[in-house]
N, C-alpha and C positions, 0 to 999 in steps of 0.2 A: 642611650639608656643609661640611667644612673645606676652605679654599683650599689648593692645593699650595704648599709653602714652598721656600725655597732649600735646597740640599743642606747638611747639617750638617758642621761641621769634623770632621776625622778625622786619625788618626796612622798613618803607614806606616813600619814598621821594616824595615831591610835590614842585614844584618850587615856585609858587605864593601863596600869603596869601589866596586868594579866593579859589584856588584849595585845599589847605590844609583844609580850613573851610568846604568845601563840602565833602571831604573824611572823615573828622573827624565825621560828622553827620552820615554817613553810617556806620562807625566803631562803633559808639556809640549804634547802634541798634543790634550788634552782642554780643551773650552771650558765644561765644566759648573761650576756654582757649588759651593762647599764644597771648595776645593783643600786637600790635605792638608799636614800637617807631616811632611816625609820626614826620617827620622832614621837616620843610620848608627850601628849599635850597637857594632860590633867583633865579633870571633869569640869564641865560647865562652860558658859559663854566667856567669862572673864579670862580664864586660862587659854581658851581657844583663840580669842582675839589676840592675846599677848604672844602666843606661838605663831600665828599667822604673820604677825608684824615682823618676825625674825625668819621669814621663809629663806631657805638656802639659795644663794646666788647660783644662777646657771641651771636651776631645776627645770627640765622641760615639761614635766607633767606632775600633777598633784592628785593624790588619792587619799580618801579617808576611809577607814575600816574599823569595825567594832561590833559590839552587840547593841541592840535597841529593843524597845517595847513595841510589841505589836498593836496596831489600832484597828486594822481591818478584820472582819470576821473571817474565819478559815485559815488564818495564819497559824502555824504550829511552831513549837520550839524547834529551832535548828533549820527553819526555812530562811532562805537568803532573799534579801530585798535589794535590788540594784536600782539606785535612784535615777529616774527619768528627769526629775528636777528636784531641787533642794529649796525649800522656803522656810521662812521663820513663822513661828506662832504669832498671829497679830497681837495677841495680849502680852507678848514678851517685851521687856524693857530694853531699849537700846539695841534692837534687832536690825540686821541689814535689810534695807528697803528692797533690794533687787532680788528676784527669783533667779537662781543659778540653773540654767537649763543644761542637761547633759544628754545630747542627742546619740552619743555613741553607746548609750546603756544597752541596746539589744546586742551589741557585739560582745560585751563583757558577760552579759547573761548567757549568751550561747556557750561561752568558754566554761562558765560555771556548771552549766547543764551537762556539758560533755563529761564533767568530773562526777556525774551522778547526783548532784544537789537539786533539791526542789527550789526553784527560783521564780521570783516575781519581779516584774519591772513596774515602777510607778513612783509617785511622790514620797519623799521623806521630809518630815516636818521637824524642825529644830525648836526646842522650848528652852526657857531659862530655869526650868525646874522639872523634877520628876513628876509625872502625872498618873493619876489613878481615878477610878470611879467615873463621876460625872465629867471631870476634866478630860479624861481619856475619850469618853463618848463624844465630847465636843470636838476634839481634834479629829476623830474618826469621820465626823460629818463633812470635814473639808475634802475628803477623798484621799487623804494621805494613807499610806500603808503602815509606816513605822514612825516612831518618834525618837529623837535623840537630843542631846544637850550641846552639841558642838559643831555639827557639819556645816550649818549655814554660816557661821562665823569663820570657820577655817577656809571655806571655799569662796568667801565673799571678795577677796582681794586677789583671786588667782589670775586676773587679767585674761590674756588670750591663750593661757596654757590649757592643754587637754586636762580634764578633770573627771574623777569617778568618786562615787560614794556607795559603799556596800555595808549594809547592816544585817547581822544575823539575829533573827528573832530569839530573845531569851524568854521573856514572859508575854504569852499571847494575851489578846484582848479579854478573853473570858475569865472571870475570876479576879480577885483583888491582887494587887501588886505584892504586898507584904503577907507572905504565907510561907509555911515551912518548905514547900516544894520549890520556891524561887531559886534557892541556892543550887539545887540539882539542875534546874533548867539553865541557869547561867553556865554551869560547867558543860552542859550539852552544847550550848551555843559556842562557847570558847573552843570546843573540839573541832568545830567547823572552820575556824579562822585560818588554820594552816593551809587548807585547801583553797580558801579565798585568796591567800597571799600568792599561791602559785598562778591563779588566773589573773591576778593583778599584774604579775610580772610579764605575762603574755600581752596584756594590754598596754603596759608601758613600752615594751619593745616595739609595739606597732605605732607608738606615738611619734615616730620619725616622719610621718607622712607630711608633705607639703603642698601637693597638687593633686587635683582630680581633673582628668581629661575625659570629656563626654564624647563618645562617638555619635555622630549625627550623619544619616538618619539612625534611629533606633526606635524600639517599642512598636506600638500598633502600626500595621500597614492597612491599606484601604479595604483589602479583603476581609481582614480580622474585624475592622470597625463595622464593615457592612453586616457580617455574620452576627455580631453582638447586637447591633441595632435591629436585626430581624427578630430575635427573641425578645428584646425590649418593647418593640412595637406590637408583637404578638400578645404579650402580657398586658400591655396597655389597652389594646383594642378588644381583646377576648377575655381578659382576666385569667387567673391561674385556674388549673394547672395547664401549662404548655409543655409537651413532651419533646425532648431533644434526643435524637439518636446519636449516641457517643457524646464526647465532649464537643461542644460548639466550636471551641478552639482549644489548643493544647495549653491551658494555663489553669492552675489550681485556683488562683484568687478570682479569676473571671467566672469560673464554674461555681464557685462557692457563693459569689455575689448574686449570680442569676438564681441559684438554687434558693437563696434566702428570699428572693422576690417571687418565687412560685414556679420556676422551671423545674422539671423533672427529668433527669438524665437517665437514659436506658441504654442497655447494650444492644438489645434487638427489639424488633417491632412487636413480637408476641408479648412484651411487657406493657404495651400501650393498650389501654381499655377501648372498647368500642366507641368510635366517634371522637377519640381523643385527637386534638390538634397536634400535629407532629412536625418537627423542624429537622431537616437534614443538615448536618454539620458543614463547616467550611471546606472540609477535606473531600467532600463528594461521596457518592455511593454508586455501587454497581446497578445495572439495570435490573437484576433480580430483586434488589431492595425495593425499587420503585414499583415493580410488578406486585410484590407482596403487599405493599401498601395500597395499591389500587384494588387488589382483590379483597382487602379487608374494608375498603371504602374509607380509609383515614383521610381526613383533610390534611394536605401536606403543604408546607412552605419550604422551598428549596433555597438554602443559604449557601450552597456550594460557591466558592470563590470563582469569579469568571475566569481567572487564569488557569484554575484546575479544570474548569469546564472545557476550556480550549484544548487541553491535553486529551480529554475524554473524546472530543470531537475528532481530533487528529487520530486517535486510536481506532475509531469507528472507520474513518476514511481509509486509513493504511490497510486495515484488516479487510475492508470491503473491496479493495482492488486486488486482493490475493497475497499480500505481503505477509511474512512472519515478522511480527512487531517485537522488538527488543526494548523492554522497558528498563532503563537505568534507574535504579531505586533501591530502597531498603525493604526487606521482607517484613511483613507484619504491620507496616505503617498504614493507616486507614486510607491515605491517598492512594498508595499503590494498589491496595486491595480493590478500591473502587475502579481504578483504571484497568486492572487485570480482568475484572468482570465484564468489561465492555465486549471482549472477544476471548473467552477463556481457552479456546482451542488454538488461538492464533498468537497469543501474546505470551512472551517468556521474560521472566524477571532476571536481570543481570545486575547483581549488587556490587561487583568489584572487578578489577582487571582479571583476576584469576578465573572468575566465571565467564568472562568474555572470551577466554582462550578455549573453553570446553563447551559452550552453548551450541546446541544443534538447531539447524533450521531446515525447513522442507526444501527450499530452492535458494541457493546462494545468490541467484540473480534477482531475487524478489525479497529484499530485506530492508526494513526501515527501523529507525530507532526513535524512542521518546525518552523524556527525562522527568523524574519526579521534581516538583517545582521548588522544593526546599533544600535541594542538595548543595554542597559547596561546588563553586564553579570549577575549580581545578580538579576536584574529585570526579566530577562527571566528565570533564574533558579527557582525563586519563582512560576511563572506561570506554568512551567513545572512540578514542584513537586506537585502542586494542581491537574494537569491533571493525573499524575501518581496515586494519591490516588483515584481518581474516575475510572480510566481505567487501571487496573493492566496489561492488554495486550498491553499497549501503546509502540510503537516503534518510534525510532527517526533516524535521518541521521547517516551515518557512521562516519562523522566527524562534528565538531562544525559549525553551520551555521553563528554564529556571526563572522564577518571577523577578521582576524589578526590584522588589523590596529585599529579597534574599541577596541578590547581587550587590545592591547599594549598601546593605548593612555589612556584608563581608568586606567590601573595599574600605568602608570606614574603619572597621576594626583593625584591618591590616595596617592602616596608617597610624591609627592610635597606639597599636602594639609597638611600633618602632619607637615611640616616646615614652613608654611606660615600663615600670619594673614589674607590674602585675596587672592583668586585665581580669575584671569581674564582669560576667555576662548574666544578666537577670533573665531568667526563663525556667520553665518547668522541665524536668528530666525527660518527659515524653515529647518535648517539642523538638522536632528535627531541625528546624532552622536555627534554634538557640544552640543545640549541640554542635552544629557546624561552625557557629561563631567561635566557640571555644577552640575547635580544631584549627581554624584559620589563624587565631592569635598564636597557638603553639607552633603552627608551621612558620610563623614569622619570628620565632625564637624567643617568645615571651611566655612566662608562666600565666596560665589562664584557668579560670574556675567558673563552673555553672552554679548559680544559686537561685533557689526558688524565691527567696525574699532576704531581707537584711538579717534575719535570724540564722541564716545558714553560712554567713560570712565567718571564716575562721581566722581569728587574730593571727595565728601563726603564719598565714600566707602573707601577711603585711609587715611582718618583722623586718626592720631596717629599709623598707621601701620608702622612696621619697615621692614617686608619681604613681598613681593608680588610674588605669583606664577603665571606663565603665560603658557597657553597651546593654542592649536587651534585645531578645528575640522579637520577632514580629507579632507574637501573641501575648507579650508581657505588657501589662498596664503601665503607663508613665508613672503612676503614683509609687510603684514598687522601686522604680529608679530613684525617685525623689527621697525615699526612705533610706536607700543605700547611701546617697550622696550626703544626706544629713548626718549619718552616722560617721562617715568619713571626715567631714569637716569637724565633728567633735573630737576625732583623733588628732587634729591639728592641721589639717588641709586649709589653708587660707585662700588658696586660689582654685577656682572651679571655672575651667575654660571649655569651650565647645569646639570640637574639630569636625567641620562640616565638608563632606566630599560632594554632596548634591543635595538639592532641595526637591522633595517630592510634592507633586501637586495632583496625584491621581486620586479620582474619587468614583465609586461605583454606585449605580442607581439601585435602590432597593427592589426586591420582587414585587410584582403588582399587587400580591395579596396583602402587603402591609404598607404599600405606598399611600402617602397622604393624598386625598383628593385635591 
């Protein structure tokens, strides 16, 4: 594993003297290594081109910061725009032909939001003159958020260097540019620049990144794909609304997408109107929930993962033969709640080795155990071993309860963690299998963090890192991983490789209610 290095040298461009002065104040408060070369460029394309031609040798990253003119409605003085791309006004003379894409913009935007600023991410448009009135309306129609007169020229020749562009709105789109209040608005915008400089210092310290290693397998498993397909097919065949008890899978992006398409997520069945088509989530439900649905005559489609359904069947079988069933799992998780409900009087939850030492059973000669499917393998093994010491007659399932996808992802993360300085796991906070991936990486000796999406990646985690490992929980969409990887390549990672431990080819059949004829 590569040791963290000092922050690389970088260059910060500011067009006007007062912008440079404000940025310098912010940088002076930073004690991080890799202090920048701060260069005042002068205003306009000609000076920007001349400055870019004299770019400092050895500069690892390039940033432009200053004030700008708001184009989009709703931008206020002091708002910060982080450029996702910088392009030139098509009517400008001698403008760079290439659009500069800045995929790491969400990371910088997150650093600015942590500082309490109101931040927007979107295109910045560079012009060869100040614009107002009809000209500003024309530029706003391009979708750009803010206009300046330098950024496109300054960044056009940056090569493969990481680059950033931040503009603080001075004059918003509403009202004319030349008015008495403009000077006051400029002062307000300038007051934000020291804070911008501190975030840019964090960004530059993270630009040491050289490699991204993707753990494979990652993201959706067969059970998650099946559950999502159940809701999609129900919406397609029956139309909205389709009611889903709890989250169909534990991922906020998936839930939001299905909600936008007409799914209605409820906590309990009493929130479902009479006759409402209802889907049970991938985590399974207790028999009491099924009975409640039957009593209300609700049409139901069961999206329970077949591997969770296997644990339910084992619970019924073990309890039916008179065993006390010890369920190794986490309290409050929907999967454990459903399994406990199969035989409430005969199943006890055992969350950790300490609980294994104190749990009571009716007959030590008739004891069996089950495991929540999304636990870390070594975590579950430790609890099971403690139970075996106390109950020598303990029996277990015929095959491992921890699902293949959980095991595969944990093995891949373990191996990736050995190669990485930092591991990022994409997944929601309430996703058990995602949280276990973080723990597995940490037990391998590598710093690891769970992120909902790219906006939650903290640049400070990446400071000095050369290699970042990336994985995703079984309920996280692959698109979220793609967004994180794109941002990391924007920070300087030129190599993206895949570390594959196994290839998954599991597929589950859809329930008959939504199966295509």
